[in-house]
VOPAGU-2260 file (C-alpha; in pm, 1 decimal, decimal comma):
REM VOPAGU-2260
SITE   aa  ch    i         X         Y         Z
SITE  MET   A    0      -2,9     -26,3      -0,7
SITE  PHE   A    1     117,5     336,1     -82,1
SITE  GLU   A    2      82,2     526,1     249,0
SITE  LEU   A    3     207,3     249,8     398,2
SITE  PHE   A    4     488,6     231,5     210,3
SITE  VAL   A    5     572,4     625,0     287,7
SITE  ALA   A    6     508,9     609,2     621,2
SITE  GLY   A    7     728,5     379,9     706,0
SITE  ARG   A    8     986,1     552,8     498,7
SITE  TYR   A    9     984,7     896,1     661,9
SITE  LEU   A   10     973,3     668,7     998,9
SITE  ARG   A   11    1292,3     530,2     889,0
SITE  ALA   A   12    1443,4     828,2     713,0
SITE  LYS   A   13    1744,1    1011,2     884,7
SITE  ARG   A   14    1628,4    1394,2     905,6
SITE  LYS   A   15    1770,2    1684,0     956,1
SITE  GLN   A   16    1685,5    1762,5    1259,0
SITE  ALA   A   17    1789,2    1496,4    1446,6
SITE  VAL   A   18    1527,6    1566,6    1745,7
SITE  ILE   A   19    1250,4    1433,3    1561,7
SITE  SER   A   20    1452,4    1075,6    1554,0
SITE  VAL   A   21    1490,7    1113,6    1927,4
SITE  ILE   A   22    1148,4    1207,0    1985,5
SITE  THR   A   23    1005,3     931,3    1765,4
SITE  VAL   A   24    1207,5     681,3    1973,8
SITE  ILE   A   25    1094,1     777,9    2291,1
SITE  SER   A   26     733,1     776,9    2140,3
SITE  VAL   A   27     754,0     417,8    2104,8
SITE  LEU   A   28     975,6     323,7    2396,5
SITE  GLY   A   29     686,1     511,4    2573,3
SITE  VAL   A   30     428,6     300,0    2451,4
SITE  ALA   A   31     637,2      10,7    2522,1
SITE  ALA   A   32     659,2      93,2    2887,4
SITE  GLY   A   33     329,2     156,1    2934,0
SITE  VAL   A   34     208,0    -186,9    2781,4
SITE  MET   A   35     507,9    -378,6    2979,0
SITE  ALA   A   36     378,9    -191,8    3319,7
SITE  LEU   A   37      38,7    -253,6    3260,8
SITE  ILE   A   38      76,3    -633,5    3187,5
SITE  ILE   A   39     295,2    -668,2    3472,6
SITE  ALA   A   40      56,3    -483,2    3699,5
SITE  LEU   A   41    -260,0    -666,0    3578,4
SITE  ALA   A   42     -67,3   -1012,9    3550,5
SITE  VAL   A   43      56,3    -944,6    3986,1
SITE  ASN   A   44    -315,0    -872,7    4020,8
SITE  ASN   A   45    -475,2   -1157,6    3860,8
SITE  GLY   A   46    -180,9   -1357,3    4073,6
SITE  PHE   A   47    -314,4   -1241,3    4379,8
SITE  ARG   A   48    -663,0   -1278,0    4350,2
SITE  GLY   A   49    -609,7   -1639,1    4172,3
SITE  THR   A   50    -358,4   -1752,8    4456,6
SITE  PHE   A   51    -626,9   -1661,6    4706,1
SITE  GLN   A   52    -914,1   -1812,8    4538,7
SITE  ARG   A   53    -701,6   -2145,9    4517,0
SITE  SER   A   54    -521,9   -2166,2    4857,1
SITE  LEU   A   55    -831,6   -2039,8    5059,6
SITE  LEU   A   56   -1124,7   -2160,2    4846,7
SITE  GLY   A   57    -988,5   -2476,4    4817,0
SITE  ALA   A   58    -967,1   -2571,2    5178,8
SITE  THR   A   59   -1299,6   -2331,0    5263,1
SITE  ALA   A   60   -1643,8   -2337,5    5174,2
SITE  HIS   A   61   -1808,2   -2113,7    4888,4
SITE  ILE   A   62   -2057,8   -2033,5    5124,3
SITE  ASN   A   63   -2118,6   -2028,9    5479,1
SITE  VAL   A   64   -2467,7   -2123,4    5648,1
SITE  LEU   A   65   -2444,6   -1953,0    5992,1
SITE  GLU   A   66   -2667,2   -1842,7    6247,1
SITE  LYS   A   67   -2788,3   -1462,3    6241,8
SITE  GLN   A   68   -2754,7   -1439,0    6634,8
SITE  VAL   A   69   -2555,1   -1665,0    6802,2
SITE  ASP   A   70   -2721,3   -1938,4    7013,8
SITE  GLN   A   71   -2694,1   -2296,7    7117,7
SITE  GLY   A   72   -2606,5   -2411,2    6723,6
SITE  ILE   A   73   -2794,6   -2582,7    6439,6
SITE  PRO   A   74   -2990,8   -2832,6    6593,9
SITE  GLU   A   75   -3164,5   -2976,0    6280,8
SITE  TRP   A   76   -2869,8   -3004,2    6089,2
SITE  ARG   A   77   -2834,3   -3317,1    5893,8
SITE  SER   A   78   -3195,9   -3275,8    5734,1
SITE  LEU   A   79   -3086,1   -2917,4    5638,6
SITE  THR   A   80   -2766,0   -3041,3    5509,0
SITE  ALA   A   81   -2961,9   -3270,1    5282,2
SITE  LYS   A   82   -3204,9   -3045,7    5155,3
SITE  ILE   A   83   -2922,1   -2797,9    5055,0
SITE  ALA   A   84   -2747,9   -3091,3    4873,1
SITE  GLN   A   85   -2981,2   -3101,2    4617,8
SITE  ILE   A   86   -2990,9   -2729,0    4509,3
SITE  PRO   A   87   -2884,8   -2742,2    4151,3
SITE  ARG   A   88   -2521,5   -2588,8    4092,4
SITE  VAL   A   89   -2419,7   -2735,3    4482,2
SITE  THR   A   90   -2185,5   -2964,9    4434,6
SITE  GLY   A   91   -2147,3   -3075,9    4809,0
SITE  ALA   A   92   -2291,6   -2937,0    5179,0
SITE  ALA   A   93   -2111,8   -3064,7    5456,8
SITE  ALA   A   94   -2151,6   -2987,7    5876,3
SITE  THR   A   95   -1902,2   -2794,8    6059,5
SITE  LEU   A   96   -1840,8   -2669,0    6399,3
SITE  TYR   A   97   -1596,7   -2439,6    6499,5
SITE  GLY   A   98   -1446,6   -2308,3    6826,5
SITE  SER   A   99   -1086,7   -2129,4    6944,1
SITE  VAL   A  100    -858,5   -2337,4    7168,6
SITE  PHE   A  101    -573,2   -2347,4    7331,6
SITE  LEU   A  102    -288,9   -2558,3    7230,7
SITE  SER   A  103      20,4   -2685,3    7444,0
SITE  GLY   A  104     311,0   -2790,5    7272,2
SITE  PRO   A  105     699,4   -2846,8    7386,9
SITE  LEU   A  106     807,4   -2487,4    7225,2
SITE  GLN   A  107     505,1   -2283,5    7318,7
SITE  PRO   A  108     114,7   -2267,2    7338,4
SITE  ALA   A  109     -85,8   -2120,6    7049,2
SITE  GLY   A  110    -386,8   -2051,8    7010,7
SITE  CYS   A  111    -623,1   -2164,8    6721,7
SITE  VAL   A  112    -962,3   -2230,3    6559,9
SITE  LEU   A  113   -1024,8   -2572,0    6605,8
SITE  LYS   A  114   -1269,2   -2725,8    6322,8
SITE  GLY   A  115   -1462,2   -3022,0    6373,7
SITE  ILE   A  116   -1551,4   -3188,5    6053,0
SITE  ASP   A  117   -1715,9   -3517,6    5941,3
SITE  PRO   A  118   -1410,7   -3734,3    5806,3
SITE  GLN   A  119   -1671,5   -4000,3    5584,7
SITE  SER   A  120   -1812,9   -3654,5    5403,1
SITE  PRO   A  121   -1691,4   -3672,6    5064,6
SITE  THR   A  122   -1657,4   -3292,0    5048,6
SITE  GLN   A  123   -1475,0   -3204,2    5347,3
SITE  ARG   A  124   -1276,7   -3546,3    5290,5
SITE  ALA   A  125   -1196,6   -3408,0    4943,9
SITE  ASP   A  126   -1084,0   -3058,0    5080,9
SITE  VAL   A  127    -857,9   -3203,3    5383,0
SITE  LEU   A  128    -660,4   -3457,1    5170,0
SITE  LYS   A  129    -619,1   -3173,8    4870,2
SITE  VAL   A  130    -383,5   -2977,6    5127,8
SITE  LEU   A  131    -265,5   -3265,5    5370,0
SITE  ARG   A  132      76,9   -3276,5    5351,1
SITE  SER   A  133     162,8   -3595,5    5595,9
SITE  GLY   A  134     -45,6   -3845,1    5774,6
SITE  SER   A  135    -407,0   -3986,1    5756,5
SITE  LEU   A  136    -737,3   -3803,8    5741,0
SITE  ASP   A  137    -906,5   -4189,4    5857,3
SITE  ALA   A  138    -672,6   -4179,8    6197,7
SITE  LEU   A  139    -910,7   -3915,3    6327,4
SITE  GLU   A  140   -1144,9   -4136,3    6496,2
SITE  GLY   A  141    -902,0   -4381,7    6655,9
SITE  ASP   A  142    -855,9   -4478,0    7007,1
SITE  LEU   A  143    -685,3   -4134,5    7141,1
SITE  PRO   A  144    -919,8   -3856,1    6941,4
SITE  GLY   A  145    -660,9   -3719,0    6641,6
SITE  ILE   A  146    -591,6   -3339,8    6526,9
SITE  ILE   A  147    -472,2   -3231,3    6216,4
SITE  LEU   A  148    -234,8   -2914,6    6266,8
SITE  GLY   A  149    -167,1   -2646,5    5987,1
SITE  SER   A  150     254,2   -2645,8    5906,8
SITE  LYS   A  151     320,3   -2340,8    6074,3
SITE  LEU   A  152     107,2   -2416,4    6354,5
SITE  ALA   A  153     266,0   -2716,1    6422,0
SITE  GLN   A  154     651,2   -2527,2    6403,0
SITE  GLU   A  155     496,4   -2294,1    6630,3
SITE  THR   A  156     435,9   -2533,5    6900,1
SITE  GLY   A  157     685,8   -2802,2    6824,5
SITE  MET   A  158     431,4   -3080,2    6710,7
SITE  ARG   A  159     529,2   -3334,6    6512,8
SITE  LEU   A  160     320,6   -3614,0    6347,1
SITE  ASN   A  161     243,7   -3874,6    6586,2
SITE  SER   A  162     304,8   -3669,4    6889,4
SITE  HIS   A  163      43,7   -3559,1    7150,0
SITE  ILE   A  164     -51,8   -3245,3    7265,8
SITE  GLN   A  165    -290,6   -3116,1    7482,7
SITE  VAL   A  166    -579,9   -2887,3    7386,7
SITE  ILE   A  167    -706,0   -2685,5    7649,6
SITE  SER   A  168   -1125,4   -2537,0    7591,2
SITE  PRO   A  169   -1215,7   -2193,3    7745,1
SITE  GLN   A  170   -1554,0   -2353,8    7702,3
SITE  GLY   A  171   -1487,8   -2594,2    8000,6
SITE  GLU   A  172   -1683,8   -2722,7    8279,1
SITE  MET   A  173   -1933,4   -2523,6    8500,9
SITE  THR   A  174   -1810,3   -2508,4    8867,8
SITE  PRO   A  175   -1932,5   -2283,7    9178,5
SITE  PHE   A  176   -1666,4   -2055,1    9084,0
SITE  GLY   A  177   -1746,9   -2029,5    8726,8
SITE  PHE   A  178   -1644,8   -2191,4    8421,3
SITE  ARG   A  179   -1304,0   -2376,7    8447,5
SITE  PRO   A  180   -1112,3   -2492,2    8141,4
SITE  ALA   A  181   -1091,3   -2853,8    7982,6
SITE  TYR   A  182    -788,4   -2993,1    7907,8
SITE  PHE   A  183    -810,0   -3284,6    7647,2
SITE  ARG   A  184    -523,3   -3494,5    7503,6
SITE  MET   A  185    -521,7   -3547,7    7150,7
SITE  LYS   A  186    -265,7   -3729,0    6893,4
SITE  VAL   A  187    -137,8   -3531,1    6575,6
SITE  VAL   A  188    -231,5   -3757,4    6288,4
SITE  GLY   A  189    -128,3   -3506,8    6032,4
SITE  ILE   A  190       0,9   -3215,6    5909,9
SITE  PHE   A  191    -180,3   -2976,1    5646,4
SITE  GLU   A  192     -19,3   -2679,4    5433,8
SITE  SER   A  193    -246,8   -2475,8    5214,3
SITE  GLY   A  194       6,8   -2222,7    5118,9
SITE  PHE   A  195    -216,7   -1957,2    5300,9
SITE  TYR   A  196     -25,9   -1824,6    5572,3
SITE  ASP   A  197    -349,2   -1749,3    5835,8
SITE  LEU   A  198    -469,3   -2105,3    5703,0
SITE  ASP   A  199    -184,2   -2263,4    5814,8
SITE  LYS   A  200     -95,1   -2085,2    6125,6
SITE  THR   A  201    -440,4   -2081,2    6327,7
SITE  TRP   A  202    -636,8   -2391,3    6223,1
SITE  ALA   A  203    -665,7   -2730,5    6310,2
SITE  PHE   A  204    -883,3   -3028,7    6211,1
SITE  THR   A  205   -1060,2   -3314,6    6449,1
SITE  SER   A  206   -1369,3   -3501,4    6429,6
SITE  LEU   A  207   -1699,8   -3345,6    6460,5
SITE  LYS   A  208   -1779,2   -3551,6    6814,1
SITE  GLN   A  209   -1433,6   -3472,3    6931,6
SITE  ALA   A  210   -1496,1   -3107,3    6867,7
SITE  GLN   A  211   -1834,7   -3107,3    7021,8
SITE  ARG   A  212   -1669,9   -3258,4    7312,8
SITE  VAL   A  213   -1397,0   -2996,2    7305,9
SITE  MET   A  214   -1655,3   -2740,9    7317,6
SITE  SER   A  215   -1905,9   -2885,1    7569,2
SITE  LEU   A  216   -2188,4   -2865,7    7319,7
SITE  PRO   A  217   -2499,3   -3146,6    7239,4
SITE  ASP   A  218   -2482,0   -3268,7    6890,8
SITE  VAL   A  219   -2500,1   -2955,9    6723,1
SITE  VAL   A  220   -2261,5   -2768,2    6439,0
SITE  ASN   A  221   -2253,9   -2388,1    6397,5
SITE  SER   A  222   -2194,0   -2402,0    6025,5
SITE  ILE   A  223   -2290,0   -2555,0    5710,1
SITE  GLU   A  224   -2022,4   -2540,1    5440,4
SITE  ILE   A  225   -2111,3   -2531,4    5060,9
SITE  LYS   A  226   -1938,8   -2627,7    4732,4
SITE  VAL   A  227   -2073,9   -2469,5    4433,1
SITE  SER   A  228   -1964,6   -2542,6    4066,7
SITE  ASP   A  229   -1981,1   -2213,4    3951,7
SITE  LEU   A  230   -1770,3   -1929,7    4194,5
SITE  ASP   A  231   -1962,9   -1635,1    4029,8
SITE  ALA   A  232   -2311,3   -1777,6    4086,0
SITE  ALA   A  233   -2211,5   -1834,8    4462,2
SITE  PRO   A  234   -2434,3   -1482,0    4571,7
SITE  GLU   A  235   -2719,9   -1592,1    4392,2
SITE  ILE   A  236   -2684,5   -1954,2    4481,0
SITE  ALA   A  237   -2644,0   -1832,0    4857,1
SITE  ARG   A  238   -3010,5   -1639,8    4808,0
SITE  GLU   A  239   -3152,9   -1934,0    4759,0
SITE  VAL   A  240   -2989,8   -2136,9    5020,4
SITE  GLU   A  241   -3108,0   -1878,6    5252,2
SITE  ARG   A  242   -3471,4   -1911,4    5143,5
SITE  LEU   A  243   -3439,9   -2277,9    5228,8
SITE  ALA   A  244   -3280,5   -2253,4    5561,9
SITE  GLY   A  245   -3533,3   -1997,7    5707,3
SITE  PRO   A  246   -3538,5   -1651,0    5881,0
SITE  LYS   A  247   -3308,0   -1770,2    6152,5
SITE  LEU   A  248   -2961,6   -1859,1    5938,6
SITE  ALA   A  249   -2788,6   -1647,8    5698,2
SITE  ALA   A  250   -2580,4   -1783,5    5356,6
SITE  LEU   A  251   -2257,9   -1583,5    5324,2
SITE  PRO   A  252   -2053,8   -1630,4    4981,9
SITE  TRP   A  253   -1752,4   -1621,2    4939,3
SITE  THR   A  254   -1753,8   -1295,1    4809,9
SITE  GLU   A  255   -1925,6   -1161,7    5090,0
SITE  GLN   A  256   -1713,5   -1309,9    5360,8
SITE  ASN   A  257   -1392,1   -1194,6    5176,6
SITE  ARG   A  258   -1518,2    -871,1    5051,7
SITE  GLN   A  259   -1294,8    -638,5    5212,5
SITE  ILE   A  260    -987,1    -818,1    5057,8
SITE  LEU   A  261   -1156,3    -840,4    4737,8
SITE  GLY   A  262   -1238,5    -487,4    4734,2
SITE  ALA   A  263    -859,2    -416,0    4801,4
SITE  MET   A  264    -786,4    -612,8    4466,8
SITE  ARG   A  265   -1045,2    -436,8    4306,4
SITE  LEU   A  266    -902,0     -70,7    4386,8
SITE  GLU   A  267    -584,4    -155,3    4325,2
SITE  ARG   A  268    -589,6    -264,7    3969,4
SITE  THR   A  269    -859,2      58,7    3891,1
SITE  VAL   A  270    -571,1     280,7    4003,2
SITE  ALA   A  271    -313,9      70,4    3888,7
SITE  ILE   A  272    -480,4     134,8    3508,9
SITE  LEU   A  273    -517,0     503,6    3555,3
SITE  THR   A  274    -160,2     563,6    3691,4
SITE  ILE   A  275      32,8     365,2    3439,5
SITE  GLY   A  276    -251,3     497,4    3131,1
SITE  LEU   A  277     -53,7     820,0    3207,5
SITE  ILE   A  278     257,4     679,0    3073,7
SITE  GLN   A  279       9,2     601,7    2746,7
SITE  MET   A  280     -82,3     980,9    2761,6
SITE  VAL   A  281     312,6    1078,6    2782,9
SITE  ALA   A  282     370,2     837,5    2486,7
SITE  ALA   A  283      60,7    1026,7    2298,0
SITE  LEU   A  284     218,4    1353,7    2384,2
SITE  ASN   A  285     555,8    1285,2    2215,7
SITE  ILE   A  286     416,8    1128,3    1895,6
SITE  LEU   A  287     182,8    1429,8    1874,9
SITE  ILE   A  288     527,4    1640,4    1849,6
SITE  SER   A  289     695,3    1459,5    1692,6
SITE  LEU   A  290     437,9    1411,0    1386,7
SITE  ILE   A  291     332,1    1800,9    1416,7
SITE  MET   A  292     746,9    1867,0    1383,1
SITE  MET   A  293     731,6    1605,5    1081,0
SITE  VAL   A  294     489,0    1770,3     914,7
SITE  MET   A  295     638,2    2102,7     927,7
SITE  GLU   A  296    1005,5    1937,0     812,6
SITE  LYS   A  297     804,6    1728,7     523,0
SITE  GLN   A  298     645,9    2006,4     347,2
SITE  ARG   A  299     815,8    2038,0      40,8
SITE  ASP   A  300     787,4    1642,6      58,8
SITE  ILE   A  301     375,7    1688,8     102,6
SITE  ALA   A  302     365,6    1955,6    -188,4
SITE  ILE   A  303     554,7    1736,4    -447,7
SITE  LEU   A  304     336,6    1440,3    -327,1
SITE  MET   A  305      61,0    1674,0    -400,8
SITE  SER   A  306     163,1    1801,1    -744,5
SITE  MET   A  307     183,7    1466,7    -838,9
SITE  GLY   A  308    -137,5    1338,0    -816,9
SITE  THR   A  309    -151,2    1252,5    -424,1
SITE  ARG   A  310    -468,3    1314,3    -286,6
SITE  ARG   A  311    -537,6    1485,3      48,9
SITE  ASP   A  312    -670,5    1174,3     193,4
SITE  GLN   A  313    -415,5     964,0     104,5
SITE  VAL   A  314    -153,7    1225,8     279,4
SITE  ARG   A  315    -372,7    1230,2     614,7
SITE  ARG   A  316    -354,2     837,6     594,3
SITE  ILE   A  317      26,5     838,2     537,0
SITE  PHE   A  318      68,5    1034,3     907,0
SITE  LEU   A  319    -217,3     820,7    1074,6
SITE  TYR   A  320     -25,3     526,0     934,6
SITE  GLN   A  321     309,3     669,3    1094,3
SITE  GLY   A  322     115,7     674,8    1424,5
SITE  LEU   A  323     -72,6     355,5    1378,1
SITE  LEU   A  324     305,0     183,1    1347,8
SITE  ILE   A  325     436,5     368,6    1609,4
SITE  GLY   A  326     162,6     189,4    1827,5
SITE  VAL   A  327     236,8    -150,3    1668,0
SITE  ILE   A  328     564,7    -162,9    1706,9
SITE  GLY   A  329     611,9      -3,2    2082,6
SITE  ALA   A  330     279,6    -256,0    2186,1
SITE  SER   A  331     476,9    -587,1    2054,8
SITE  LEU   A  332     790,0    -457,5    2238,4
SITE  GLY   A  333     570,2    -380,5    2530,5
SITE  LEU   A  334     378,0    -698,6    2519,5
SITE  ILE   A  335     733,1    -922,0    2447,3
SITE  LEU   A  336     902,7    -747,4    2793,8
SITE  GLY   A  337     569,3    -775,6    2959,3
SITE  TYR   A  338     496,9   -1115,0    2938,4
SITE  GLY   A  339     886,1   -1192,3    2915,1
SITE  LEU   A  340     953,8   -1082,9    3296,2
SITE  CYS   A  341     612,5   -1186,7    3425,9
SITE  TYR   A  342     719,4   -1580,7    3283,4
SITE  LEU   A  343    1030,2   -1538,6    3472,6
SITE  GLY   A  344     963,8   -1341,7    3783,8
SITE  ASP   A  345     669,2   -1617,7    3853,2
SITE  ARG   A  346     914,2   -1889,7    3763,6
SITE  TYR   A  347    1218,0   -1807,9    3982,4
SITE  ARG   A  348    1016,1   -1580,8    4235,8
SITE  TRP   A  349    1192,1   -1326,4    4212,2
SITE  ILE   A  350    1005,4   -1084,0    4422,3
SITE  SER   A  351     942,4   -1242,8    4820,7
SITE  LEU   A  352     719,8   -1131,7    5082,6
SITE  ASP   A  353     634,0   -1200,8    5416,0
SITE  GLU   A  354     430,3   -1477,7    5476,8
SITE  ALA   A  355     316,5   -1311,9    5820,6
SITE  VAL   A  356     179,2   -1007,0    5633,2
SITE  TYR   A  357      84,9   -1082,3    5297,6
SITE  SER   A  358       4,8   -1490,1    5332,2
SITE  ILE   A  359     207,2   -1592,9    5050,4
SITE  ALA   A  360     536,5   -1590,3    4992,0
SITE  TYR   A  361     622,2   -1462,1    4703,5
SITE  VAL   A  362     486,4   -1252,8    4436,0
SITE  PRO   A  363     278,7   -1426,1    4223,6
SITE  PHE   A  364     252,4   -1339,5    3858,2
SITE  GLU   A  365     -71,2   -1475,9    3647,9
SITE  THR   A  366     -93,2   -1345,4    3302,9
SITE  ARG   A  367    -385,6   -1381,1    3049,2
SITE  TRP   A  368    -410,8   -1319,8    2664,5
SITE  VAL   A  369    -698,9   -1124,3    2721,4
SITE  ASP   A  370    -549,1    -870,4    2875,6
SITE  GLY   A  371    -285,3    -829,1    2662,2
SITE  LEU   A  372    -528,0    -799,2    2379,5
SITE  TRP   A  373    -707,5    -501,1    2501,1
SITE  VAL   A  374    -367,3    -344,8    2658,3
SITE  ALA   A  375    -215,7    -328,3    2331,0
SITE  GLY   A  376    -531,6    -232,6    2156,3
SITE  LEU   A  377    -570,8      55,3    2389,1
SITE  ALA   A  378    -229,3     159,5    2352,6
SITE  ILE   A  379    -259,6     128,0    1968,0
SITE  ALA   A  380    -588,6     356,5    1942,3
SITE  VAL   A  381    -443,7     627,5    2151,1
SITE  SER   A  382    -111,2     639,8    1941,1
SITE  VAL   A  383    -353,0     654,0    1638,8
SITE  LEU   A  384    -558,9     932,2    1805,2
SITE  ALA   A  385    -265,1    1135,0    1891,5
SITE  THR   A  386    -176,4    1196,4    1459,2
SITE  LEU   A  387    -539,2    1351,1    1402,6
SITE  TYR   A  388    -439,5    1673,3    1460,7
SITE  PRO   A  389     -54,1    1617,2    1291,2
SITE  ALA   A  390    -264,2    1431,8     957,9
SITE  ARG   A  391    -485,4    1701,6     940,8
SITE  ALA   A  392    -236,1    1957,4     937,1
SITE  ALA   A  393     -64,8    1790,2     669,1
SITE  THR   A  394    -362,2    1790,0     440,5
SITE  ARG   A  395    -351,2    2182,2     449,5
SITE  VAL   A  396      -9,8    2245,6     279,4
SITE  ALA   A  397     -56,8    2420,2     -59,1
SITE  PRO   A  398     220,1    2262,3    -318,0
SITE  ALA   A  399     223,1    2628,7    -458,6
SITE  GLU   A  400     271,1    2797,3    -125,0
SITE  ALA   A  401     557,7    2512,0     -39,0
SITE  LEU   A  402     724,4    2515,2    -345,9
SITE  ARG   A  403     772,2    2861,7    -443,9
SITE  TYR   A  404    1109,2    2976,2    -344,6
SITE  GLU   A  405    1240,4    2588,9    -454,8
């Protein structure tokens, strides 16, 4: 195509004014830097969100049925669990019992959340086996009550597999002097590691019957955990569950339970897009300036082309194609650098984190090809828009005036 050929020659040609070439290179690098930075920022955001979902939701419920006002638990939990399991898109439902206890180990005591589960429930069995690193789930119901500790919790208390630990429950026996803590001897039958620091440091599993005994409760539970086939549909399914459960119970989807962290991730994504978008604006200004200067420098060439029969719309397209070439070259370079750095950063875990603060050990990079499409498309569109005024100015060149003194 004639216009594209001339546009390419103009970009590659040596110019009398070297500053125009420098600005053109800066424009290309500006587009590349903006695309690269946005790809990396989106990959980090996607990585944190993806790791959060895989680690946390792999070990916890998508929907939790809880009491609206904490009372004596959910007594008719067996029939309710069976009804919930029949709801469309619900892949599993199981009753659980949570409570805070203290663990007394050889190194130091530690507080934790003790979760009572049914080892025979397919849903809970699959969840625990997915993160179990050593030991056996079936050993929870042995001669001596079993307990499965998070890896960080076991490390903190100094417990190892098959060792014995003392569990102290604040909901103990009632005496004339008030409640007295209850002490239970349990065997560590497993160590789990979910990859999510808070879970690995503060959670422990035992059988539902043993949890009821530790917390001095009858045959009740305080939560029914639900797994669904579509995470995005969890809020809708939660409303169906809540209608079935009755007025005393609430169904909280994972989006509601983790609203703060999800909101922070959405805000981070928005701020990153807006902030890095300024780089694209700077690149667009560079393109605008370089093409305006090029139009001023190439007035004689434009006049010669127009005197030889080149139409004004063809002249306009020459400069539009220059902006398009700058955008395509810059976007391509940015995509290559962005995706390449994300791949290496995730593979070799370049950026380490404090697990106690961020819950994961390193910055995860999770790239998506869809992000590359819209980021590159946006960069190219901004580059083309920046050429509209210079292209229009080029069509106003009067051949007779430009060649009068030649």
